[in-house]
C-alpha positions in Angstrom: -112.5 -152.2 -41.8 -114.1 -149.4 -39.9 -110.6 -148.3 -38.8 -109.4 -148.2 -42.4 -112.4 -146.2 -43.5 -111.9 -143.8 -40.7 -108.3 -143.3 -41.7 -109.2 -142.7 -45.3 -111.9 -140.3 -44.2 -109.5 -138.4 -42.0 -106.9 -138.2 -44.8 -109.5 -136.9 -47.3 -110.6 -134.3 -44.7 -107.0 -133.2 -44.1 -106.4 -132.8 -47.8 -109.7 -130.8 -48.2 -108.7 -128.7 -45.3 -105.3 -127.9 -46.9 -107.0 -127.0 -50.2 -109.5 -124.8 -48.4 -106.7 -123.1 -46.5 -104.8 -122.6 -49.7 -107.8 -120.9 -51.4 -108.6 -118.8 -48.4 -105.0 -117.9 -47.8 -104.6 -116.8 -51.4 -107.7 -114.6 -51.2 -106.7 -113.2 -47.9 -103.2 -112.3 -49.0 -104.4 -110.6 -52.2 -106.9 -108.7 -50.1 -104.6 -107.6 -47.3 -101.8 -106.6 -49.7 -104.1 -104.6 -52.0 -106.1 -102.9 -49.2 -103.1 -101.9 -47.1 -101.4 -100.4 -50.0 -104.6 -98.6 -51.1 -105.0 -96.8 -47.8 -101.3 -95.8 -47.8 -101.6 -94.6 -51.4 -104.7 -92.5 -50.6 -102.7 -90.6 -48.0 -99.8 -89.9 -50.4 -102.2 -88.9 -53.2 -104.1 -86.7 -50.8 -100.9 -84.8 -49.8 -99.8 -84.5 -53.5 -103.2 -83.1 -54.7 -103.3 -80.7 -51.8 -100.0 -79.4 -52.7 -101.0 -79.0 -56.4 -104.2 -77.3 -55.4 -102.4 -74.8 -53.1 -99.9 -73.9 -55.8 -102.7 -73.5 -58.4 -104.5 -71.1 -56.1 -101.4 -69.0 -55.6 -100.4 -68.9 -59.2 -100.4 -65.4 -60.8 -101.5 -66.2 -64.4 -100.5 -63.5 -66.9 -101.0 -63.6 -70.7 -99.0 -60.5 -71.7 -95.4 -59.4 -71.5 -94.0 -62.7 -73.0 -92.5 -60.9 -76.0 -90.7 -58.2 -73.9 -86.9 -58.5 -73.4 -84.5 -56.8 -71.1 -83.0 -55.0 -74.1 -86.4 -53.3 -74.6 -86.3 -52.1 -71.0 -82.7 -50.7 -71.4 -83.9 -48.8 -74.5 -86.9 -47.3 -72.6 -86.2 -47.5 -68.9 -88.9 -45.0 -67.9 -91.7 -46.5 -70.0 -94.1 -47.5 -67.2 -96.3 -49.7 -69.4 -93.2 -51.5 -70.9 -91.8 -52.1 -67.4 -95.2 -53.4 -66.1 -95.3 -55.9 -69.0 -91.7 -56.9 -68.3 -92.6 -57.6 -64.6 -95.5 -59.8 -65.7 -93.1 -61.7 -68.1 -90.7 -62.2 -65.2 -93.6 -63.6 -63.0 -94.6 -66.0 -65.8 -91.0 -67.4 -65.8 -91.0 -67.7 -62.0 -88.5 -64.8 -61.5 -90.4 -63.4 -58.5 -87.5 -61.4 -57.0 -86.7 -59.9 -60.4 -90.4 -58.9 -60.8 -90.3 -57.3 -57.3 -87.4 -55.1 -58.3 -89.1 -54.1 -61.6 -92.4 -53.2 -59.8 -90.6 -51.2 -57.1 -88.9 -49.2 -59.9 -92.3 -48.4 -61.5 -93.7 -47.2 -58.2 -90.7 -44.8 -57.8 -91.7 -43.3 -61.2 -95.4 -43.2 -60.3 -96.5 -44.2 -56.8 -100.2 -43.7 -57.5 -100.6 -46.7 -59.8 -102.9 -48.9 -57.9 -102.7 -52.0 -60.2 -98.9 -51.9 -60.0 -98.9 -51.5 -56.2 -101.3 -54.5 -56.0 -99.0 -56.7 -58.0 -96.1 -55.5 -55.9 -97.9 -56.3 -52.6 -98.8 -59.8 -53.9 -95.2 -60.5 -55.0 -93.9 -59.4 -51.6 -96.5 -61.8 -50.0 -95.2 -64.6 -52.2 -91.6 -63.8 -51.1 -92.8 -64.1 -47.4 -91.9 -60.4 -46.8 -95.0 -60.1 -44.8 -94.3 -56.7 -43.1 -93.5 -55.0 -46.4 -96.6 -56.7 -48.1 -98.8 -55.5 -45.3 -97.5 -51.9 -45.7 -98.3 -52.0 -49.4 -101.8 -53.4 -48.8 -102.5 -50.7 -46.2 -101.5 -48.0 -48.8 -103.8 -49.6 -51.3 -106.7 -49.3 -48.8 -106.3 -45.5 -49.0 -106.5 -45.5 -52.8 -109.4 -45.5 -55.1 -109.9 -49.2 -55.9 -113.0 -51.2 -57.0 -115.0 -53.2 -54.4 -113.6 -56.5 -55.8 -110.0 -55.3 -55.4 -110.8 -54.1 -51.9 -112.2 -57.5 -51.0 -109.0 -59.2 -52.3 -106.9 -56.8 -50.3 -108.8 -57.7 -47.1 -108.3 -61.4 -47.9 -104.5 -60.9 -48.3 -104.4 -58.9 -45.0 -106.2 -61.7 -43.2 -103.8 -64.2 -44.7 -100.8 -62.2 -43.6 -102.1 -62.0 -40.0 -102.8 -65.7 -40.1 -99.2 -66.5 -41.3 -97.8 -64.2 -38.6 -99.3 -66.3 -35.9 -97.0 -69.0 -34.5 -99.9 -71.5 -34.2 -101.4 -72.6 -37.5 -104.4 -75.0 -37.7 -106.4 -76.4 -40.6 -109.2 -78.9 -41.2 -109.6 -80.5 -44.6 -112.8 -82.4 -45.5 -112.9 -84.7 -48.6 -116.1 -86.5 -49.8 -116.6 -88.4 -53.0 -117.2 -91.6 -54.8 -115.3 -94.1 -57.0 -116.1 -97.0 -59.3 -113.9 -100.0 -59.9 -114.0 -102.6 -62.7 -112.3 -105.3 -60.5 -112.8 -104.2 -56.9 -112.0 -107.6 -55.4 -108.7 -107.8 -57.4 -109.7 -111.2 -58.9 -107.2 -113.0 -61.3 -107.4 -112.0 -65.0 -107.6 -115.5 -66.4 -110.1 -116.7 -63.8 -107.7 -119.4 -62.8 -105.5 -119.9 -59.7 -102.9 -122.3 -58.4 -103.8 -124.4 -55.4 -101.0 -126.7 -54.1 -99.4 -126.5 -57.5 -102.6 -127.4 -59.5 -104.1 -124.9 -61.8 -107.8 -124.7 -60.9 -110.6 -122.9 -62.7 -112.4 -120.3 -60.6 -116.1 -121.2 -60.7 -117.5 -119.1 -57.8 -118.9 -115.8 -59.1 -117.8 -114.2 -55.9 -114.2 -114.9 -56.8 -114.4 -113.5 -60.3 -113.8 -109.8 -61.2 -116.6 -107.7 -59.7 -117.2 -104.0 -60.3 -118.5 -101.9 -57.5 -119.1 -98.3 -56.4 -117.7 -96.9 -53.1 -118.6 -93.8 -51.2 -115.5 -92.2 -49.7 -114.9 -89.7 -46.9 -111.8 -88.3 -45.3 -111.2 -85.7 -42.5 -107.8 -84.3 -41.7 -106.7 -82.0 -38.9 -103.3 -80.3 -39.1 -101.6 -78.2 -36.5 -98.1 -76.6 -36.5 -96.3 -74.3 -34.1 -93.5 -71.9 -35.0 -90.7 -72.3 -32.4 -89.7 -68.6 -32.8 -86.3 -69.1 -34.5 -85.3 -66.9 -37.4 -84.8 -70.0 -39.6 -88.5 -71.0 -39.1 -88.2 -74.3 -37.2 -91.5 -75.7 -36.2 -93.3 -78.8 -34.8 -96.4 -80.3 -36.3 -99.0 -82.9 -35.8 -101.9 -84.3 -37.9 -104.8 -86.7 -37.5 -106.5 -88.3 -40.5 -109.6 -90.5 -40.7 -110.5 -92.3 -43.9 -113.4 -94.5 -44.8 -114.5 -96.3 -48.0 -118.0 -97.9 -48.0 -118.7 -100.4 -50.8 -122.2 -100.6 -52.2 -122.1 -104.4 -52.8 -118.8 -105.8 -51.5 -119.2 -105.1 -47.8 -116.3 -107.3 -46.9 -114.0 -104.8 -48.6 -115.2 -101.7 -46.7 -112.0 -100.0 -45.7 -111.3 -97.8 -42.7 -108.1 -96.0 -41.6 -107.1 -93.7 -38.8 -103.6 -92.3 -38.5 -101.7 -89.8 -36.3 -98.4 -88.1 -37.3 -96.1 -86.0 -35.1 -92.9 -84.4 -36.2 -90.8 -81.3 -36.7 -89.3 -79.3 -39.5 -85.8 -78.1 -39.0 -84.8 -75.5 -41.6 -81.4 -74.3 -42.9 -80.5 -71.9 -45.7 -81.2 -74.3 -48.5 -82.3 -77.5 -46.7 -85.0 -78.8 -44.4 -84.9 -81.9 -42.2 -88.2 -83.5 -41.2 -88.3 -86.4 -38.7 -91.7 -87.8 -37.8 -93.5 -90.7 -36.2 -96.8 -92.2 -37.1 -99.4 -94.7 -35.8 -102.0 -96.1 -38.1 -105.0 -98.4 -37.5 -106.8 -100.0 -40.4 -110.0 -102.1 -40.6 -111.7 -104.3 -43.2 -115.4 -104.8 -43.0 -115.4 -102.9 -39.7 -112.9 -105.3 -38.2 -109.5 -104.0 -37.1 -106.8 -106.0 -38.9 -103.7 -103.8 -38.8 -101.8 -101.6 -36.3 -98.7 -99.9 -37.7 -96.1 -97.8 -35.9 -93.6 -96.1 -38.0 -90.8 -93.5 -38.1 -89.6 -91.4 -41.0 -86.7 -89.1 -41.7 -86.9 -86.8 -44.7 -84.3 -84.4 -46.1 -85.1 -81.6 -48.7 -82.4 -79.6 -50.4 -83.1 -76.7 -52.7 -80.0 -75.7 -54.6 -82.0 -73.5 -56.9 -85.5 -72.0 -56.4 -86.9 -74.2 -59.2 -85.0 -77.4 -58.3 -85.6 -79.6 -55.3 -83.8 -82.8 -54.3 -85.3 -84.9 -51.5 -84.8 -88.3 -49.8 -86.2 -90.3 -47.0 -85.8 -93.5 -45.0 -88.6 -95.1 -43.0 -89.3 -98.0 -40.7 -92.6 -99.6 -39.7 -93.6 -102.3 -37.3 -96.8 -103.8 -38.7 -99.0 -106.0 -36.5 -101.9 -107.8 -38.2 -104.7 -109.7 -36.4 -107.1 -112.3 -37.8 -110.6 -111.4 -38.8 -113.7 -113.4 -39.4 -112.8 -113.3 -43.1 -109.3 -114.7 -42.7 -107.5 -116.7 -40.0 -104.0 -116.2 -41.5 -103.6 -112.4 -41.3 -101.2 -112.7 -38.3 -98.7 -114.3 -40.6 -98.2 -110.9 -42.4 -97.0 -109.3 -39.2 -93.4 -108.0 -39.3 -91.2 -105.0 -40.1 -91.2 -102.8 -43.2 -88.1 -100.8 -44.3 -88.2 -98.2 -47.0 -86.1 -95.6 -48.7 -86.9 -93.0 -51.5 -85.0 -90.5 -53.6 -86.9 -87.8 -55.4 -86.6 -84.6 -57.3 -88.9 -81.8 -58.3 -88.2 -79.5 -61.2 -90.3 -76.4 -61.8 -90.0 -75.5 -65.5 -92.1 -72.4 -64.9 -94.9 -71.4 -62.5 -97.3 -73.5 -64.5 -95.3 -76.7 -64.9 -93.6 -79.0 -62.4 -92.2 -82.5 -62.9 -91.5 -85.0 -60.1 -89.6 -88.2 -60.2 -89.3 -90.7 -57.3 -87.3 -93.9 -57.0 -88.3 -96.1 -54.1 -86.9 -99.3 -52.6 -88.3 -101.3 -49.7 -88.2 -104.6 -47.8 -91.0 -106.3 -45.9 -90.1 -109.0 -43.4 -93.1 -111.0 -42.3 -93.7 -113.8 -39.9 -93.6 -116.2 -42.9 -91.0 -115.8 -45.6 -93.5 -116.4 -48.3 -95.1 -113.1 -47.2 -91.8 -111.3 -47.1 -90.6 -109.4 -50.2 -88.3 -106.8 -51.7 -89.7 -104.0 -53.7 -88.4 -101.4 -56.2 -90.5 -98.8 -58.0 -90.2 -95.6 -60.0 -92.8 -92.9 -60.5 -93.0 -89.9 -62.9 -95.5 -87.1 -62.1 -96.2 -83.9 -64.0 -98.6 -81.1 -63.0 -99.8 -78.3 -65.1 -101.5 -75.3 -63.4 -104.1 -73.3 -65.3 -105.3 -69.9 -64.3 -108.0 -69.5 -61.7 -106.9 -72.4 -59.5 -107.4 -75.3 -61.9 -104.8 -77.9 -62.6 -104.1 -81.1 -64.5 -101.9 -83.8 -63.0 -100.7 -87.1 -64.5 -98.5 -89.9 -63.2 -97.2 -93.3 -64.1 -95.7 -95.7 -61.6 -94.0 -99.0 -62.2 -92.9 -101.4 -59.4 -91.5 -104.9 -58.9 -92.1 -107.1 -55.8 -90.0 -110.2 -55.4 -91.0 -112.6 -52.6 -88.4 -114.5 -50.5 -89.9 -118.0 -50.4 -92.5 -120.0 -52.4 -95.9 -120.6 -50.7 -96.4 -124.4 -50.8 -100.2 -123.9 -50.4 -100.1 -122.1 -53.8 -97.2 -123.6 -55.7 -97.1 -127.1 -54.2 -93.7 -128.7 -54.6 -92.6 -126.1 -57.1 -89.7 -123.8 -55.9 -91.3 -120.9 -57.8 -90.9 -117.6 -56.0 -93.7 -115.1 -56.6 -92.7 -111.9 -58.6 -95.2 -109.2 -59.3 -94.8 -106.3 -61.7 -97.4 -103.5 -61.5 -98.0 -100.4 -63.5 -100.4 -97.6 -62.4 -101.3 -94.6 -64.6 -103.4 -91.7 -63.3 -104.8 -88.5 -64.7 -106.5 -85.9 -62.5 -108.2 -82.6 -63.3 -109.3 -80.3 -60.6 -110.6 -76.7 -60.1 -112.4 -74.6 -57.5 -116.2 -74.3 -57.7 -115.8 -70.6 -58.1 -114.7 -71.2 -61.7 -118.1 -72.6 -62.7 -120.3 -70.8 -60.1 -121.3 -67.2 -60.9 -120.7 -64.8 -58.0 -124.3 -63.7 -58.1 -125.7 -67.2 -58.2 -127.5 -66.8 -54.8 -128.3 -63.1 -55.1 -126.7 -60.0 -53.5 -127.8 -60.4 -49.9 -125.4 -61.0 -47.0 -126.8 -64.5 -46.6 -126.2 -65.2 -50.3 -122.6 -63.9 -50.0 -122.0 -66.1 -47.0 -123.3 -69.2 -49.0 -121.1 -68.3 -51.9 -118.0 -67.8 -49.7 -118.6 -71.2 -48.2 -119.0 -73.0 -51.5 -116.6 -71.1 -53.8 -113.3 -72.5 -52.3 -114.5 -76.1 -52.6 -112.2 -77.9 -55.0 -113.6 -80.6 -57.2 -111.5 -83.2 -58.9 -112.0 -86.1 -61.2 -109.5 -88.9 -61.6 -109.1 -91.8 -64.0 -106.8 -94.6 -63.1 -105.7 -97.9 -64.5 -103.7 -100.6 -62.5 -102.2 -103.6 -64.3 -100.4 -106.2 -62.2 -98.4 -109.0 -63.9 -97.3 -112.0 -61.9 -95.5 -115.3 -62.6 -98.3 -116.9 -60.5 -101.8 -116.5 -61.9 -103.4 -115.9 -58.5 -101.9 -112.4 -58.3 -102.2 -111.2 -61.9 -105.1 -108.8 -62.2 -106.1 -105.3 -63.6 -108.5 -102.7 -62.5 -109.9 -99.5 -64.0 -111.1 -96.8 -61.6 -112.8 -93.5 -61.8 -113.0 -91.1 -58.8 -114.8 -87.9 -58.0 -113.9 -85.8 -55.0 -115.1 -82.6 -53.3 -112.5 -81.0 -51.0 -112.9 -78.0 -48.6 -110.2 -76.6 -46.4 -110.5 -74.3 -43.5 -107.5 -72.5 -42.0 -107.5 -70.8 -38.6 
């Protein structure tokens, strides 16, 4: 009798253990998938917004000359005002070389026009004709210009000397905050499958929870020009990222990564091989070490059109934490490929499209999957360094085997379809901060010079994931605010 009771008790305990493992495994898988992708996505978004910010800061915004045609120039070839407006119209269309020729023709007619020479010097700078640009700025220094223009000239000369150096270094600091409506990625319907049985989620901790996070990122970049005429260079970067949740401490995310690679340039193409090592942590416990390699190819058949593609490989090693004892089962290899294109309609508008495919091979086939996604991005650059960037991404993940702890005896393979939409507006603080805000003293000017280049950005995002298994179907609305400052030396 006692033996029978003992056997029944052991069987019940085993069943309960399986159920608990099923629930904990489900939560762990959702957490590790979402958090790993989140850290990877932050790095990609960081690079993208940095690129948009740099282009916005370099943009020469003009609001006149748009109604001038080349026929007008042929009619009045010596009309300086008409030619200057025509040069501005060329710049607004991205015809930088054409604008350079027009401005040079004006200076032949009247070499003492400081505004025209300033435009010409900046255009030469944009064309990477640094020696010629420096000569024009030096001539401008000898002319009667306003103190503001003189300050701009000094900044360009400093930038030219910096670009002439073979060693380039920069530090980028980002600080901000975000709020999520469903930070823990809890199922939409508050139900989940456990060994094939649909179970109502009763624990408040497992239901959708909103939370605020404080985010910080620090990145160091270094590159060295190898001295070839084509501009071949080697580069390295180190990036640290941390997200501290106010309430959900178990979802505190940390990441540190190092990249090393080279850029090999040809006439219209650039080849970029690189290697990376990344370490990530959840709730201050290391759970992932990833070593990866990537090969990217860029081809620019026209100045306004770019085609690019890349292939990648990563070896991902997970380790268990106090929150989950099943993370090791996610360890394995990840293969990826991407084809992309950038089309610049004019200096203000650029559209990007990316098509990506990948495969994750994990220690257990029910954690292995194939992925396919497409992303459309458009960026509009305003004057003064501000920009607006929007994107939509849709992806499909199909898993290799069913997870019996979730689906029970059902042969149902997990399939997720996710859509992410984002809209970001950013601008430098100089747009909203008067130059005399702190007074006219040297200390006040130093404070202004420190704060003015800081870029602020606000982002709204909505992520909606559909799945044929309710455990993985969720949505999340997010708002982010970042302050970013970059130092180059």
